VEXMAR-121066 format. One record per residue (C-alpha): residue in three letters; x, y, z. Coordinates in steps of 0.1 Angstrom, whole numbers, padded with zeros to 4 digits, always signed. Example, Ala and Ser with C-alpha at 12.3 -4.5 7.8 and 13.67 -1.06 7.14 Angstrom:
BEGIN
ALA+0123-0045+0078
SER+0137-0011+0071
! end
This chain:
BEGIN
GLY-0641+0355-0135
GLY-0655+0331-0107
TYR-0629+0312-0085
GLU-0634+0277-0080
GLY-0625+0255-0048
LEU-0620+0280-0025
VAL-0608+0259+0008
ALA-0620+0270+0042
ALA-0613+0249+0073
VAL-0625+0250+0108
HIS-0595+0239+0133
PRO-0601+0207+0149
ARG-0603+0225+0185
VAL-0633+0244+0179
ALA-0665+0237+0192
GLU-0694+0228+0169
ASP-0714+0257+0162
ALA-0740+0256+0134
GLU-0739+0299+0138
LEU-0702+0298+0127
LEU-0712+0274+0095
ALA-0740+0299+0087
GLY-0715+0334+0094
LEU-0688+0317+0071
GLN-0715+0313+0042
GLU-0730+0348+0046
MET-0695+0365+0045
ILE-0682+0350+0015
THR-0718+0351-0001
GLU-0716+0387+0009
ALA-0678+0392+0000
SER-0685+0375-0035
PHE-0704+0410-0045
HIS-0684+0433-0033
LEU-0655+0415-0049
PHE-0667+0415-0080
ASN-0675+0456-0081
ALA-0639+0459-0066
THR-0624+0442-0096
ARG-0646+0460-0116
GLY-0663+0431-0131
ARG-0629+0407-0129
ALA-0637+0381-0102
HIS-0664+0368-0077
PHE-0663+0334-0059
ARG-0676+0306-0074
SER-0679+0271-0055
VAL-0664+0272-0019
LYS-0654+0239+0001
ILE-0658+0240+0040
LEU-0635+0215+0058
ILE-0656+0204+0089
PRO-0637+0193+0122
PRO-0633+0152+0127
ARG-0649+0153+0158
TRP-0682+0170+0148
SER-0710+0153+0142
GLU-0716+0136+0110
LYS-0737+0144+0091
GLY-0734+0127+0060
TYR-0709+0152+0045
GLU-0689+0147+0018
ALA-0654+0128+0022
PRO-0622+0153+0010
LYS-0604+0147-0017
HIS-0569+0168-0013
GLU-0582+0190+0009
SER-0571+0197+0042
TYR-0565+0219+0070
ASP-0531+0230+0067
MET-0531+0238+0031
ALA-0565+0258+0030
ASP-0567+0290+0022
VAL-0587+0302+0048
ILE-0592+0287+0088
VAL-0613+0295+0114
ALA-0591+0287+0145
PRO-0588+0305+0183
PRO-0573+0338+0182
TYR-0541+0350+0175
TRP-0542+0364+0214
LYS-0568+0364+0240
HIS-0597+0383+0232
GLY-0583+0396+0205
ASP-0602+0393+0171
ASP-0586+0408+0145
PRO-0589+0390+0108
TYR-0551+0389+0091
THR-0531+0372+0064
LEU-0498+0352+0071
GLN-0483+0370+0041
PRO-0445+0362+0040
GLY-0436+0374+0003
ALA-0429+0403-0012
CYS-0451+0428-0033
GLY-0474+0407-0054
GLN-0468+0375-0043
MET-0496+0350-0026
GLY-0499+0351+0013
LYS-0504+0316+0032
TYR-0539+0317+0045
ILE-0568+0340+0063
HIS-0572+0337+0098
PHE-0606+0345+0114
THR-0615+0336+0147
PRO-0651+0319+0159
ASN-0662+0348+0179
PHE-0657+0371+0146
LEU-0683+0349+0125
VAL-0708+0350+0152
ASN-0704+0382+0170
ASP-0726+0410+0155
ASN-0711+0436+0176
LEU-0675+0432+0158
MET-0695+0443+0130
ASP-0691+0483+0147
ILE-0653+0479+0149
TYR-0644+0462+0119
GLY-0671+0468+0091
SER-0692+0444+0073
ARG-0678+0407+0073
GLY-0677+0403+0035
ARG-0657+0437+0033
VAL-0637+0426+0057
PHE-0635+0392+0037
VAL-0621+0413+0004
HIS-0596+0431+0023
GLU-0582+0399+0033
TRP-0583+0383+0003
ALA-0566+0412-0015
HIS-0536+0404+0008
LEU-0540+0366+0003
ARG-0544+0363-0034
TRP-0522+0397-0048
GLY-0499+0400-0024
VAL-0510+0435-0016
PHE-0504+0455+0016
ASP-0527+0477+0046
GLU-0529+0516+0034
TYR-0530+0521+0069
ASP-0500+0523+0096
SER-0507+0516+0135
GLU-0469+0526+0138
ARG-0469+0560+0123
PRO-0505+0570+0121
PHE-0499+0607+0110
TYR-0475+0621+0088
VAL-0462+0660+0080
THR-0474+0666+0038
ALA-0451+0685+0016
ARG-0472+0720+0026
ASN-0461+0712+0059
GLN-0494+0697+0073
VAL-0503+0669+0095
LYS-0521+0640+0079
VAL-0537+0609+0086
THR-0517+0580+0074
ARG-0548+0567+0049
CYS-0555+0563+0010
SER-0575+0583-0001
SER-0567+0614+0016
ASP-0601+0628+0009
LEU-0616+0607+0038
THR-0629+0633+0065
GLY-0630+0633+0100
ILE-0619+0646+0134
TYR-0593+0644+0158
VAL-0595+0632+0190
CYS-0571+0624+0222
GLU-0578+0596+0245
LYS-0551+0600+0268
LYS-0534+0622+0292
SER-0507+0636+0274
CYS-0537+0660+0254
THR-0544+0693+0271
GLU-0581+0700+0271
GLY-0588+0669+0252
SER-0572+0686+0219
CYS-0545+0672+0204
VAL-0512+0684+0207
ILE-0487+0688+0182
ASN-0448+0678+0192
LYS-0425+0710+0180
LEU-0398+0687+0172
THR-0415+0663+0149
GLY-0444+0684+0138
LEU-0465+0653+0144
PHE-0493+0648+0172
LYS-0481+0635+0208
GLU-0490+0602+0215
GLY-0528+0591+0227
CYS-0543+0611+0190
THR-0561+0595+0170
PHE-0585+0601+0137
ILE-0621+0596+0140
HIS-0637+0590+0108
GLU-0668+0605+0096
ARG-0696+0578+0091
ASN-0710+0591+0058
GLN-0680+0598+0033
THR-0681+0607-0001
ALA-0652+0590-0011
VAL-0649+0554-0027
SER-0617+0545-0018
SER-0597+0525-0004
ILE-0607+0490+0008
MET-0569+0485+0021
TYR-0574+0516+0042
MET-0608+0510+0059
GLN-0629+0484+0044
SER-0658+0491+0072
LEU-0668+0523+0057
SER-0698+0519+0033
SER-0685+0545+0008
GLU-0654+0524+0007
ALA-0662+0499-0024
GLU-0631+0502-0046
PHE-0593+0499-0043
CYS-0568+0530-0048
ASP-0558+0537-0081
GLU-0536+0557-0100
HIS-0556+0587-0098
ASN-0561+0589-0060
HIS-0537+0568-0047
ASN-0521+0591-0018
ARG-0485+0585-0024
GLU-0470+0609+0006
ALA-0488+0582+0030
PRO-0458+0562+0050
ASN-0475+0529+0048
LEU-0466+0491+0039
GLN-0483+0493+0005
ASN-0458+0523-0004
ARG-0428+0510+0010
MET-0436+0473-0004
CYS-0450+0482-0035
ASP-0428+0512-0049
TYR-0457+0538-0041
ARG-0480+0518-0067
SER-0513+0518-0058
THR-0535+0488-0046
TRP-0554+0484-0079
GLU-0522+0492-0103
VAL-0505+0458-0086
ILE-0541+0436-0084
LYS-0544+0442-0121
ASN-0515+0431-0131
SER-0519+0397-0112
THR-0518+0367-0133
ASP-0555+0361-0123
PHE-0566+0391-0146
LYS-0539+0385-0177
ASN-0564+0370-0197
ASN-0599+0378-0180
LEU-0616+0401-0195
PRO-0644+0422-0171
VAL-0681+0416-0173
THR-0701+0444-0178
ASN-0736+0424-0167
SER-0737+0420-0129
SER-0767+0397-0131
TYR-0747+0370-0146
ILE-0730+0369-0108
THR-0746+0342-0085
PRO-0743+0332-0052
PRO-0712+0311-0045
SER-0722+0273-0037
PHE-0706+0256-0011
SER-0700+0221+0001
PHE-0694+0206+0030
LEU-0664+0179+0037
GLN-0656+0159+0066
LYS-0626+0137+0071
ARG-0630+0112+0099
ASP-0597+0089+0103
ARG-0565+0092+0087
VAL-0556+0063+0063
ILE-0521+0058+0052
CYS-0507+0029+0029
LEU-0470+0029+0029
VAL-0456+0017-0004
LEU-0420+0011-0004
ASP-0398+0001-0036
ILE-0374-0032-0026
SER-0361-0033-0063
ARG-0326-0044-0058
THR-0298-0019-0064
ILE-0257-0022-0063
ASN-0258-0008-0024
GLY-0294-0030-0017
ASP-0288-0046+0012
ASN-0278-0011+0028
TRP-0312+0002+0012
ILE-0330-0023+0026
ASN-0318-0016+0059
ARG-0325+0023+0057
LEU-0357+0018+0045
HIS-0363-0007+0073
GLN-0355+0020+0101
ALA-0367+0049+0085
ALA-0405+0032+0086
GLU-0400+0016+0118
LEU-0397+0050+0132
TYR-0430+0064+0110
LEU-0445+0033+0129
LEU-0434+0030+0165
GLN-0428+0071+0166
THR-0443+0095+0142
VAL-0477+0083+0130
GLU-0509+0095+0153
GLU-0525+0074+0176
ASN-0561+0059+0160
SER-0546+0061+0124
TYR-0550+0031+0102
VAL-0517+0020+0083
GLY-0515-0006+0057
ILE-0480-0014+0040
VAL-0471-0023+0004
THR-0439-0033-0009
PHE-0430-0036-0053
SER-0404-0045-0073
HIS-0412-0054-0109
THR-0444-0066-0090
GLY-0462-0054-0058
GLU-0470-0074-0026
ILE-0495-0064+0001
LYS-0475-0068+0030
ALA-0501-0056+0058
SER-0537-0045+0053
VAL-0550-0013+0072
ARG-0549-0020+0106
GLN-0560+0008+0132
ILE-0530+0024+0157
VAL-0546+0018+0188
SER-0518+0007+0210
ASN-0482+0000+0209
ALA-0483-0037+0203
VAL-0502-0028+0171
ARG-0475-0005+0162
ARG-0449-0033+0164
GLN-0468-0058+0150
LEU-0469-0035+0117
ALA-0436-0026+0121
SER-0430-0065+0117
HIS-0444-0066+0084
LEU-0416-0043+0072
PRO-0395-0056+0043
ALA-0364-0077+0051
ALA-0347-0082+0021
PRO-0343-0066-0015
GLY-0367-0081-0045
SER-0355-0077-0086
ARG-0339-0053-0100
THR-0370-0039-0119
THR-0391-0014-0109
ASN-0429-0010-0112
ILE-0441+0021-0093
CYS-0477+0018-0104
ALA-0477-0022-0092
GLY-0474-0007-0058
LEU-0501+0028-0064
GLN-0526+0001-0076
LEU-0520-0023-0048
ALA-0522+0005-0024
LEU-0557+0017-0034
GLU-0569-0017-0029
VAL-0557-0019+0005
ILE-0571+0012+0013
ARG-0606+0002-0004
LYS-0609-0026+0018
LYS-0615-0005+0051
ASP-0646+0010+0041
GLY-0649+0013-0001
ASN-0636+0049-0005
THR-0602+0059-0016
TYR-0611+0098-0009
GLY-0588+0114+0014
SER-0567+0088+0022
GLU-0529+0087+0022
ILE-0499+0067-0001
VAL-0466+0075+0011
LEU-0446+0066-0018
VAL-0406+0057-0014
THR-0390+0052-0044
ARG-0353+0050-0062
GLY-0357+0033-0090
GLN-0365+0046-0130
ASP-0400+0035-0145
SER-0408+0047-0181
ASN-0439+0030-0174
MET-0457+0049-0145
LYS-0476+0073-0168
LYS-0496+0042-0173
CYS-0514+0050-0138
PHE-0509+0083-0136
PRO-0547+0096-0145
ASP-0561+0069-0118
MET-0545+0077-0090
VAL-0555+0115-0096
ASN-0584+0111-0096
SER-0588+0084-0069
GLY-0591+0111-0043
SER-0554+0098-0026
VAL-0530+0126-0015
ILE-0495+0111-0022
HIS-0465+0119-0004
THR-0432+0111-0023
ILE-0398+0102-0011
THR-0374+0099-0037
VAL-0336+0089-0034
GLY-0307+0094-0053
SER-0306+0107-0085
SER-0315+0078-0103
ALA-0352+0083-0091
ALA-0376+0086-0122
LYS-0380+0120-0134
GLU-0416+0126-0129
ILE-0424+0111-0096
GLU-0426+0145-0079
HIS-0461+0152-0104
PHE-0479+0128-0081
SER-0475+0149-0053
LYS-0482+0181-0071
GLU-0517+0167-0088
THR-0531+0154-0055
GLY-0515+0180-0030
GLY-0490+0156-0014
LEU-0457+0163+0006
LYS-0427+0158-0013
PHE-0393+0148+0001
PHE-0357+0143-0015
VAL-0329+0122+0001
PRO-0295+0124-0016
GLU-0275+0090-0021
ARG-0255+0090+0011
LEU-0276+0067+0025
ASP-0256+0061+0058
PHE-0269+0097+0070
SER-0300+0104+0089
ASP-0316+0123+0060
LEU-0345+0093+0053
LEU-0357+0092+0091
ASP-0355+0130+0088
VAL-0383+0136+0060
PHE-0403+0101+0072
SER-0404+0123+0105
GLY-0422+0147+0083
ILE-0451+0133+0073
LEU-0475+0146+0096
SER-0515+0144+0098
ARG-0526+0178+0083
SER-0554+0178+0105
GLY-0548+0212+0121
ASP-0550+0189+0153
THR-0512+0193+0168
PHE-0516+0179+0201
ASN-0506+0146+0186
GLN-0483+0151+0163
SER-0451+0138+0166
ILE-0421+0165+0175
GLN-0386+0165+0158
ILE-0364+0177+0187
GLU-0329+0165+0176
SER-0311+0147+0143
ALA-0278+0147+0147
SER-0255+0126+0123
ASP-0216+0124+0120
SER-0193+0099+0110
ILE-0170+0091+0137
GLU-0135+0081+0138
GLY-0126+0046+0154
TYR-0129+0053+0199
LYS-0141+0085+0190
GLU-0175+0099+0203
LEU-0205+0118+0192
SER-0220+0140+0221
ARG-0244+0168+0223
THR-0268+0185+0247
VAL-0305+0186+0234
THR-0331+0208+0254
ILE-0367+0195+0261
ASP-0390+0221+0267
GLY-0423+0227+0289
THR-0441+0226+0259
VAL-0434+0188+0250
GLY-0421+0158+0267
ARG-0450+0131+0262
GLU-0438+0100+0244
THR-0402+0111+0240
PHE-0383+0086+0223
PHE-0341+0086+0220
VAL-0330+0066+0187
ALA-0295+0058+0177
THR-0281+0042+0146
TRP-0250+0029+0134
GLN-0237+0007+0107
THR-0214-0017+0125
PRO-0229-0054+0138
ARG-0217-0039+0175
ALA-0237-0012+0191
PRO-0221+0019+0199
GLU-0218+0027+0235
ILE-0246+0050+0244
THR-0247+0071+0273
LEU-0278+0097+0279
SER-0281+0121+0310
ASP-0316+0141+0321
PRO-0309+0175+0337
SER-0313+0155+0374
GLY-0281+0134+0363
LYS-0300+0104+0361
SER-0284+0078+0335
TYR-0294+0058+0311
THR-0270+0030+0291
ASN-0272+0003+0266
LYS-0291-0017+0290
ASP-0320+0003+0288
PHE-0324+0011+0253
ASP-0341-0020+0232
ILE-0315-0028+0207
ASP-0325-0044+0175
SER-0285-0058+0166
VAL-0301-0068+0128
TYR-0310-0034+0114
HIS-0289-0014+0140
VAL-0310+0003+0158
ALA-0314+0014+0202
ARG-0344+0031+0209
LEU-0356+0043+0244
GLN-0391+0056+0254
ILE-0388+0080+0285
PRO-0414+0066+0305
GLY-0444+0095+0317
ILE-0434+0132+0309
ALA-0399+0138+0302
GLU-0383+0160+0325
THR-0381+0199+0308
GLY-0340+0211+0308
GLU-0308+0195+0291
TRP-0303+0164+0282
ILE-0269+0152+0272
TYR-0260+0120+0249
THR-0230+0108+0240
LEU-0225+0076+0211
THR-0190+0063+0213
ASN-0180+0042+0184
ILE-0160+0005+0198
HIS-0151+0001+0167
PRO-0114+0009+0152
SER-0125+0022+0117
PRO-0152+0051+0110
GLN-0190+0050+0108
VAL-0220+0068+0106
LEU-0235+0074+0141
THR-0268+0090+0142
MET-0292+0100+0169
MET-0328+0111+0167
VAL-0352+0128+0195
THR-0389+0133+0191
SER-0415+0138+0217
ARG-0453+0154+0217
ALA-0470+0181+0232
THR-0475+0175+0271
ASN-0507+0199+0272
SER-0538+0198+0247
THR-0546+0233+0252
ILE-0508+0248+0253
PRO-0495+0241+0216
ALA-0457+0232+0215
VAL-0432+0253+0197
ALA-0434+0242+0158
VAL-0414+0245+0126
LYS-0425+0247+0095
ALA-0403+0251+0060
HIS-0404+0258+0027
MET-0389+0274-0002
SER-0403+0302-0023
LYS-0404+0277-0052
ASP-0407+0243-0061
VAL-0390+0247-0098
ASN-0366+0273-0105
ASP-0339+0283-0133
TYR-0310+0295-0130
PRO-0297+0318-0122
ASN-0329+0332-0103
PRO-0325+0332-0064
MET-0350+0313-0040
VAL-0361+0323-0005
ILE-0358+0298+0026
TYR-0386+0301+0047
VAL-0391+0288+0082
GLN-0421+0297+0106
VAL-0414+0290+0140
SER-0444+0295+0162
GLN-0462+0287+0196
GLY-0499+0283+0182
PHE-0501+0315+0162
SER-0478+0334+0183
PRO-0446+0340+0162
VAL-0415+0332+0187
LEU-0383+0357+0181
GLY-0347+0356+0191
ALA-0342+0316+0179
ASN-0312+0309+0159
VAL-0325+0289+0127
THR-0302+0271+0102
ALA-0310+0254+0067
ILE-0292+0228+0056
ILE-0297+0223+0017
SER-0285+0188+0001
PRO-0277+0188-0037
GLN-0283+0158-0056
ASN-0246+0156-0061
GLY-0223+0174-0039
ASP-0219+0184-0004
PRO-0245+0196+0020
ILE-0249+0236+0023
SER-0254+0252+0055
LEU-0269+0286+0060
GLU-0282+0309+0087
LEU-0319+0322+0081
SER-0329+0357+0097
ASP-0361+0378+0109
ASN-0343+0412+0104
GLY-0373+0425+0078
ALA-0341+0433+0054
GLY-0330+0413+0026
SER-0358+0385+0018
ASP-0373+0387+0051
ILE-0403+0412+0043
VAL-0413+0418+0081
LYS-0394+0422+0113
HIS-0400+0402+0141
ASP-0427+0381+0125
GLY-0414+0348+0137
ILE-0406+0340+0100
TYR-0367+0334+0093
SER-0356+0334+0057
LYS-0323+0334+0034
TYR-0320+0339-0003
PHE-0303+0307-0021
PHE-0286+0308-0052
SER-0255+0290-0054
PHE-0263+0260-0071
PRO-0238+0233-0073
GLY-0257+0216-0099
ASN-0287+0205-0119
GLY-0313+0183-0101
ARG-0331+0178-0068
TYR-0326+0193-0038
SER-0337+0188+0000
LEU-0339+0218+0026
LYS-0337+0205+0065
VAL-0336+0230+0089
HIS-0322+0230+0125
VAL-0338+0253+0150
HIS-0324+0260+0188
ALA-0327+0287+0215
SER-0313+0294+0246
ARG-0348+0314+0255
THR-0377+0317+0239
ILE-0394+0352+0233
ILE-0429+0358+0222
PRO-0438+0398+0212
GLN-0463+0417+0232
GLY-0468+0438+0205
ALA-0497+0444+0182
MET-0498+0413+0153
PRO-0473+0417+0128
TRP-0490+0408+0103
SER-0516+0424+0073
HIS-0547+0427+0093
ALA-0579+0445+0095
MET-0580+0477+0112
TYR-0593+0480+0145
ILE-0621+0513+0144
PRO-0621+0533+0173
GLY-0650+0552+0164
TYR-0673+0572+0139
VAL-0687+0607+0138
GLU-0724+0605+0130
ASN-0743+0637+0126
GLY-0715+0657+0144
LYS-0716+0633+0175
ILE-0682+0612+0182
LYS-0699+0575+0189
MET-0665+0553+0200
ASN-0662+0517+0204
PRO-0650+0498+0234
SER-0612+0500+0236
ARG-0590+0474+0221
PRO-0583+0450+0245
SER-0547+0443+0257
ALA-0530+0417+0241
ILE-0530+0388+0269
ARG-0513+0358+0253
ASN-0536+0328+0251
TYR-0504+0302+0256
LEU-0478+0302+0285
GLN-0442+0321+0274
LEU-0414+0296+0276
LYS-0395+0310+0309
ARG-0362+0295+0309
GLY-0343+0264+0291
GLY-0354+0273+0254
PHE-0358+0249+0229
HIS-0345+0229+0199
ARG-0365+0215+0169
THR-0353+0197+0135
ALA-0380+0199+0106
ALA-0376+0182+0070
GLY-0385+0210+0042
GLY-0396+0191+0013
SER-0378+0196-0022
PHE-0372+0212-0053
ILE-0355+0211-0084
VAL-0334+0234-0102
SER-0323+0234-0137
ALA-0297+0252-0164
VAL-0272+0255-0139
PRO-0240+0259-0162
VAL-0212+0235-0159
GLY-0182+0245-0145
PRO-0173+0282-0132
TYR-0196+0309-0138
ALA-0192+0345-0142
ASP-0206+0367-0112
VAL-0244+0372-0123
PHE-0257+0377-0086
PRO-0267+0415-0080
PRO-0269+0427-0042
CYS-0305+0423-0033
LYS-0331+0448-0028
ILE-0327+0470+0007
ILE-0361+0472+0017
ASP-0357+0489+0054
LEU-0345+0522+0042
ASP-0352+0547+0068
ALA-0347+0589+0064
ARG-0351+0611+0093
ILE-0338+0645+0101
GLU-0311+0656+0124
ASP-0300+0692+0124
ASN-0301+0698+0089
LYS-0292+0663+0080
VAL-0306+0639+0064
VAL-0301+0603+0084
LEU-0306+0573+0064
SER-0304+0536+0080
TRP-0310+0508+0063
THR-0295+0471+0064
ALA-0263+0466+0044
PRO-0272+0438+0015
GLY-0243+0418+0002
ASP-0222+0414-0029
ASP-0242+0385-0037
PHE-0277+0392-0027
ASP-0275+0389+0012
LYS-0241+0369+0011
GLY-0210+0388+0013
GLN-0200+0426+0011
ALA-0209+0453-0013
ALA-0190+0475-0034
GLY-0209+0505-0031
TYR-0240+0526-0031
GLU-0254+0551-0054
ILE-0278+0575-0032
ARG-0302+0599-0055
THR-0330+0619-0038
SER-0363+0640-0054
GLU-0391+0660-0043
THR-0415+0631-0054
PRO-0414+0592-0049
LEU-0424+0585-0087
GLU-0394+0605-0103
LEU-0370+0579-0083
ARG-0388+0552-0091
ASP-0389+0557-0132
ASN-0360+0584-0139
PHE-0334+0573-0110
TYR-0308+0585-0128
LYS-0322+0618-0137
THR-0326+0625-0099
THR-0303+0650-0075
PHE-0272+0624-0071
VAL-0255+0623-0033
ASN-0219+0622-0027
ALA-0215+0584-0008
SER-0179+0579-0019
SER-0169+0583+0018
LEU-0190+0556+0027
SER-0179+0518+0030
PRO-0205+0495+0030
GLU-0207+0466+0058
HIS-0212+0426+0056
ALA-0243+0419+0045
GLY-0267+0417+0076
TYR-0251+0448+0095
LYS-0267+0481+0099
GLU-0256+0511+0077
VAL-0258+0546+0091
PHE-0250+0578+0065
ALA-0259+0616+0069
PHE-0260+0642+0044
LYS-0273+0679+0038
PRO-0296+0682+0008
GLU-0289+0711-0013
ALA-0327+0715-0014
PHE-0330+0720+0018
MET-0303+0748+0025
THR-0323+0772+0001
GLY-0354+0765+0020
ASN-0377+0758-0011
ILE-0387+0724+0002
SER-0396+0703+0032
ILE-0401+0673+0023
ILE-0374+0650+0000
TYR-0377+0616-0013
VAL-0342+0596-0010
ALA-0334+0557-0024
ILE-0307+0536-0031
ARG-0288+0511-0052
ALA-0260+0489-0042
VAL-0232+0479-0067
ASP-0211+0452-0063
GLU-0176+0448-0076
VAL-0186+0436-0113
PHE-0206+0467-0113
LEU-0242+0447-0108
GLN-0268+0467-0092
SER-0295+0458-0068
GLU-0330+0465-0072
LEU-0339+0499-0065
SER-0345+0504-0026
ASN-0378+0515-0010
ILE-0383+0548-0010
ALA-0378+0570+0024
GLN-0392+0599+0034
ALA-0376+0627+0049
VAL-0397+0656+0062
MET-0382+0691+0075
PHE-0407+0704+0096
ILE-0413+0742+0103
PRO-0430+0750+0132
PRO-0458+0775+0125
MET-0460+0806+0147
ASP-0494+0791+0164
TYR-0505+0756+0165
PRO-0539+0749+0158
THR-0565+0740+0185
SER-0596+0727+0165
ASN-0594+0691+0162
VAL-0612+0690+0126
GLU-0594+0683+0099
PHE-0597+0714+0074
SER-0607+0701+0036
VAL-0596+0722+0007
SER-0624+0742+0002
THR-0628+0749+0037
ILE-0594+0767+0039
LEU-0606+0788+0007
LEU-0637+0802+0028
LEU-0616+0809+0056
VAL-0588+0826+0032
PHE-0620+0846+0014
GLY-0632+0854+0046
LEU-0600+0872+0055
LEU-0600+0893+0023
ALA-0629+0903+0035
VAL-0624+0914+0065
VAL-0593+0931+0055
CYS-0613+0948+0025
LEU-0639+0960+0047
THR-0618+0974+0074
GLY-0599+0995+0046
SER-0626+1005+0030
THR-0638+1018+0064
THR-0607+1038+0074
PHE-0608+1052+0039
CYS-0640+1065+0038
LEU-0635+1082+0076
LEU-0603+1095+0062
LYS-0619+1113+0038
LYS-0648+1126+0057
LYS-0623+1140+0078
ASP-0601+1154+0051
LYS-0638+1172+0040
LYS-0641+1184+0073
THR-0610+1202+0074
! end
């Protein structure tokens, strides 16, 4: 029941602070006991690794093995926005899927005043861990803080509904300090907030308000509030958080522990990586196309050494075919001269036809050990295209060496087990298709960056263009250099024929560069130009003209680095939902576009997927909160991928561009701990400081937009049938169904799915309603049918609107109904059930409540009995008076 090896990493730009480390340990120690109780004896934290930034004082910390900042479960980093300390979890996946990381700010860990706002740090950690590990969502909703119940009552969006408090108005929309109900919606007007009692009897839920000391449990099926319009209900089909959590694979074979005395505090170990040590291990074994392979390998490795690898890194080079050879011992990159000297040792000719991968890997460890006798935390970049049946012999030694192995497999003949090295050591893995004439190999080398979190020194790939150009024709493009980059900017062209193409490059001011300005290597067919100083912001136009009569592949690569250490560059990260997949299960492409921690909106994102055999596939990604995209406008763009041309390896590359950059100024889009406005203690309201306004740390890109290209790694697909196959792909699930009432009609809106997931056009919709969400979820076809035959589906991605008049509302029996949809394609394959939307028919009462108190059921009963007593007393008094009058008469 104990989690081993939780990794928490401190961002390299965070100032050294012993209190911060102490706060981090105290938080996780406290969280371990809360987690044990919340999971009913099933889980706690047993061991934790804390990564210390390289610039902090050296205090004899251990060297990390495979751990890195970019792969950490928890990061301690500057805030998402200035003065903002909301802990949050980056959670791009659906219900039940793991998130990427939890983000705490240094101020959150050391400022005890924040505990009044968020609650104890240990409780906050459990709240965020549930987001990260089990894929549950918040049970409050800042956009819809109130809702109208089936009984026509205004309630707070919460779980459980037993939590007590009072309504308080903070803005001018309120009259005389009372919350005012909007007669059209039935909800409170803007400015009203609900202040909870500090002391509660309710014990749930942690995913609503972990700050309350009574709340030590997750809502379960017995106390879950299914009426609340929160993300947990919408994303998890009205299942409670505990129902989702207990079905996690963590608890499949994990019996609860009944005696908490066996649970000890977690152990902590501190790790610090000071120098980046890398060894290139290059396969030079001879193939049918051996000369071209060596040429492309030389181009890509040279680009890595001259432009990509960070300053002050230590780099060595090993080559191998049937045996290995040390080409260069590790040298620290402190100047361009060292970079060029290392590049001079790159292979110039192929070796034998035999491939001995272990020979290359073992020599790499030898090269790395020569630096300081240790291989922990070092990196090996293994590039191979050959078969090697003896590779398993060195596998245990390489995994236990503590070195991270990044793998680049080339072509369909590369050994099938290569990726295991990356998987077991936490390395990156890339695949390059057989078409070596294009820029694929250059792109993947550009993607092997430091994972220390220090993005200022990282190389950023701005452009990667590659095309087969006819004789005397040209490759001409425009590329934008934005204001966040410009330092060490390179333009690099490659070609195939002996003579270089005619190159022209114009900067935004009109200055031109031609072949005479480029360093041209006629042996390896590379032309390189480094722009002096900081490259000018704006549009650069380049043209490569093929001066040879025959077609040839021309490429242009543009790389740069961040200009300002305090203003992060716009960055792009791409990955797939799975590393290994079986047909016909779909995969999801995710591309995160951000500036620091701020999402960048409005970008055009294109994914290029190259199969082992066949032509590349191009897909446009969206950030619209529909289909595969869980959260709208969070800077994470996504798309389903399911059209697999065949079995084998696939590579992912993305192109991102925008004419202008938009950074959201609203609330944080991801799952986060609630900012508590205040509490009621002993009948008195104690308010916390108002939530700080969202002042961005980073400058918005005001004009000119940006361009980026990024390699997204590789994945493997199996069980794809040969030849034509039947349609097995249904429309994707509708996840943004919304319902509202207008003129006694229910108006539905949603984003149209496709015929196959989010591609094409569905054939029709089946819409049904019920008085309970669970009936729709569990017995969809037994619920009330809505005639939608007049509705013709739009193409995937377009907005659908449909209105109907429900019979239930016409009879006046109910004021709330639930609606769900299934999309159907032309062969009658059905989508998963949509999210269940709630439509409320608000019936205004004769008089509106003026009291701020939210009454409990018992209070209402007492009021009813009191009124009855008054009626009875009045009646009996009247009766007595009449009787006296009758007697007198």
